[in-house]
C-alpha positions in Angstrom: -33.6 50.2 42.5 -36.5 50.7 44.8 -36.6 53.8 46.9 -36.3 53.8 50.7 -39.7 53.7 52.5 -40.8 55.1 55.8 -42.5 52.1 57.5 -44.3 54.4 59.9 -46.1 56.3 57.2 -49.9 55.9 57.0 -49.6 55.8 53.2 -47.7 52.5 53.3 -49.9 49.4 52.7 -51.4 47.8 55.8 -49.3 45.0 57.3 -50.3 41.3 57.2 -51.5 40.5 60.7 -49.3 37.9 62.3 -47.6 38.6 65.6 -46.9 42.0 67.3 -44.0 44.4 66.8 -41.6 42.8 64.2 -44.6 41.0 62.6 -46.0 44.5 61.7 -42.7 45.5 60.2 -42.5 42.2 58.4 -45.9 42.8 56.7 -45.0 46.3 55.6 -41.6 45.3 54.2 -43.2 42.3 52.4 -45.9 44.6 50.9 -43.3 47.1 49.7 -41.0 44.5 48.1 -43.9 42.5 46.6 -45.4 45.6 45.0 -42.0 46.7 43.8 -41.5 43.3 42.1 -45.0 43.2 40.6 -44.6 46.8 39.4 -41.3 46.2 37.7 -39.2 48.4 40.0 -37.3 45.3 40.8 -36.8 43.4 37.5 -36.1 39.7 36.9 -32.4 39.0 37.4 -31.9 41.8 39.9 -30.0 40.8 43.0 -31.3 41.6 46.5 -28.7 42.2 49.2 -29.8 41.3 52.7 -27.6 43.9 54.4 -28.8 46.7 52.1 -32.4 45.7 52.8 -31.7 45.7 56.6 -30.4 49.3 56.2 -33.1 50.5 53.9 -36.0 49.3 56.0 -34.3 49.7 59.4 -35.3 46.2 60.5 -33.5 43.2 61.8 -32.0 40.5 59.6 -34.5 38.0 61.0 -37.4 40.2 59.6 -35.7 40.4 56.2 -35.1 36.6 56.1 -38.7 35.9 56.9 -39.8 38.3 54.2 -37.5 36.6 51.7 -38.8 33.2 52.8 -42.4 34.3 51.9 -41.3 35.8 48.6 -39.6 32.6 47.7 -42.7 30.6 48.5 -44.6 32.8 46.0 -42.0 32.2 43.3 -40.7 35.7 43.4 -37.1 35.0 44.3 -34.5 32.3 44.5 -31.1 32.0 46.2 -28.1 31.0 44.2 -24.7 30.1 45.6 -22.1 32.8 45.0 -24.7 35.1 43.5 -27.3 35.8 46.2 -31.0 36.4 46.1 -32.3 36.8 42.6 -35.7 38.2 41.4 -37.4 35.5 39.3 -39.4 36.3 36.1 -43.1 36.7 36.2 -43.7 33.3 34.6 -42.5 31.7 37.8 -44.8 33.6 40.2 -47.7 31.9 42.0 -50.3 34.1 40.2 -53.1 32.4 42.1 -51.9 33.7 45.4 -54.4 36.4 46.6 -51.5 38.5 48.0 -49.8 38.4 44.6 -53.1 39.5 43.0 -53.3 42.3 45.5 -49.8 43.5 44.7 -50.4 43.4 41.0 -53.5 45.4 41.4 -51.6 48.0 43.4 -48.8 48.2 40.8 -48.4 49.5 37.2 -49.5 45.9 36.2 -53.1 46.6 37.3 -54.7 46.4 33.9 -52.9 43.1 33.0 -54.0 41.6 36.2 -57.6 42.6 35.7 -57.6 41.2 32.2 -56.1 37.8 33.1 -58.6 37.2 36.0 -61.5 38.4 33.9 -60.5 35.9 31.2 -60.2 33.2 33.9 -63.6 34.1 35.3 -65.2 34.1 31.8 -63.9 30.5 31.3 -64.9 29.1 34.8 -67.9 30.8 36.3 -70.4 29.9 33.6 -69.6 26.3 34.0 -69.7 26.6 37.8 -73.2 28.0 37.5 -74.2 25.0 35.3 -72.8 22.6 37.9 -74.5 24.5 40.7 -77.9 24.1 39.0 -77.4 20.3 39.2 -75.8 20.0 42.6 -77.0 22.8 44.9 -79.2 22.1 47.8 -82.7 23.6 48.0 -81.7 25.8 51.0 -78.5 27.0 49.3 -80.4 27.8 46.1 -83.0 29.8 48.1 -80.3 31.7 49.8 -78.7 32.5 46.5 -82.0 34.0 45.2 -82.3 36.0 48.4 -78.7 37.2 47.9 -79.5 38.4 44.4 -82.5 40.4 45.8 -80.2 42.0 48.4 -77.8 42.9 45.6 -80.6 44.6 43.7 -81.6 46.7 46.8 -78.0 47.7 47.6 -77.3 48.6 43.9 -80.4 50.7 43.6 -79.6 52.5 46.9 -76.1 53.3 45.8 -74.7 51.5 48.8 -71.5 50.5 47.1 -69.8 48.9 50.2 -72.7 46.6 50.9 -73.1 45.9 47.2 -69.4 44.9 46.9 -69.7 42.6 49.9 -72.9 41.0 48.4 -71.4 40.7 44.9 -68.3 38.9 46.3 -70.6 36.6 48.3 -72.8 35.9 45.3 -70.0 34.8 43.0 -68.2 32.8 45.8 -71.5 31.0 46.6 -71.9 30.0 42.9 -68.4 28.6 42.9 -69.0 26.7 46.2 -72.4 25.4 44.9 -70.6 23.9 41.9 -69.3 21.2 44.1 -66.0 21.3 42.3 -63.2 21.7 44.8 -60.9 23.2 42.2 -63.5 25.9 41.4 -64.1 26.6 45.1 -60.4 27.4 45.5 -60.9 30.4 43.1 -63.1 32.2 45.6 -60.2 34.3 47.0 -59.2 35.3 43.4 -62.7 36.6 42.7 -62.9 38.4 46.0 -59.5 40.1 45.3 -60.3 41.3 41.8 -63.8 42.6 42.8 -62.3 44.4 45.8 -59.5 45.8 43.6 -61.9 47.1 41.0 -63.9 48.8 43.7 -60.8 50.2 45.4 -59.4 51.6 42.2 -62.7 53.2 41.1 -63.3 50.6 38.3 -66.8 49.8 39.5 -69.9 52.0 39.0 -71.5 53.6 42.0 -74.9 52.5 40.6 -74.7 49.1 38.8 -76.6 48.7 35.6 -80.1 47.4 36.1 -79.4 44.9 33.4 -76.4 43.5 35.5 -78.6 43.3 38.5 -81.2 41.3 36.6 -78.6 38.9 35.2 -77.5 38.0 38.7 -81.1 37.3 39.6 -81.4 35.2 36.4 -78.4 33.1 37.4 -79.8 32.5 40.9 -83.3 31.7 39.7 -82.0 29.3 37.0 -79.9 27.5 39.6 -82.9 27.2 41.9 -85.0 25.7 39.0 -82.2 23.2 38.2 -81.8 24.9 34.8 -78.2 24.4 34.1 -78.2 25.8 30.6 -80.1 28.9 31.7 -77.7 29.5 34.6 -74.7 29.1 32.4 -76.2 31.5 29.8 -77.0 34.1 32.3 -73.5 33.9 33.8 -71.9 34.1 30.4 -73.8 37.4 29.8 -72.5 38.7 33.1 -68.9 37.8 32.3 -69.1 39.0 28.7 -70.5 42.3 29.6 -67.9 42.9 32.3 -65.2 41.9 29.8 -66.6 44.2 27.1 -66.9 47.1 29.6 -63.3 46.7 30.7 -61.8 45.9 27.3 -61.3 49.6 26.5 -58.7 49.6 29.3 -56.7 46.8 27.9 -55.1 49.2 25.4 -54.0 51.4 28.3 -51.9 48.6 29.8 -48.7 50.4 29.4 -50.1 53.7 30.7 -50.0 54.1 34.6 -53.5 54.2 36.0 -54.5 57.4 37.7 -57.5 57.2 40.1 -60.2 59.7 39.6 -64.0 60.1 39.6 -66.4 57.3 38.5 -65.0 56.1 35.1 -68.5 55.1 34.0 -70.7 52.1 34.3 -68.8 48.8 34.4 -70.8 45.6 34.9 -70.3 43.5 37.9 
């Protein structure tokens, strides 16, 4: 059973921005329930009672119904006659939804989420770089090289917020430059996991110079039209990131506690 939550507390996750008043409450209830489901506080097969949710969150039934509608669209719940609203198992969730990723990163399932997206990126981004080398426009290729240079400067300066923004933009641009509409749809996933790693102190304050060089290598290979070179450089980025984080996979069952810089992790 999840615990009651004070929706006015500054510690509660920020609401999804929709409409005023009730929309803010909707976003906070949604975040709390979504994180509780992702974190295992609400297990598969558990029944949600609308009246109990209304009392717990001190919101209207219309707010709760809208929250449940969104959770149902994500595969989190289903309604059964004579039973009620049931929590569905994780295999039914829409794991590509950026909000689901955000909730998993905010829950005890953080390590599992990092691992699964890192595995996905390792499979997809190298081939996206190969495609980009054959399909990117001259101007877009030049912009990518310039972006890699800006990443280098931000990384060297220890400007972690700017570096994060540039890192997200770099990987999203490679996906877009691939010209594959399926790859392009993965942009939000990449942005969420990179943001999550930064938020939970799983990114170094000063990126490895080797990592910075590899991003430059990807951009320059794409600019030259060298598909194999671009793919190889991106493989090195992905493999190093995977290797750096692999030590955390064994901690999957251990709740993560934020702390100081955990050491250098590739980007």
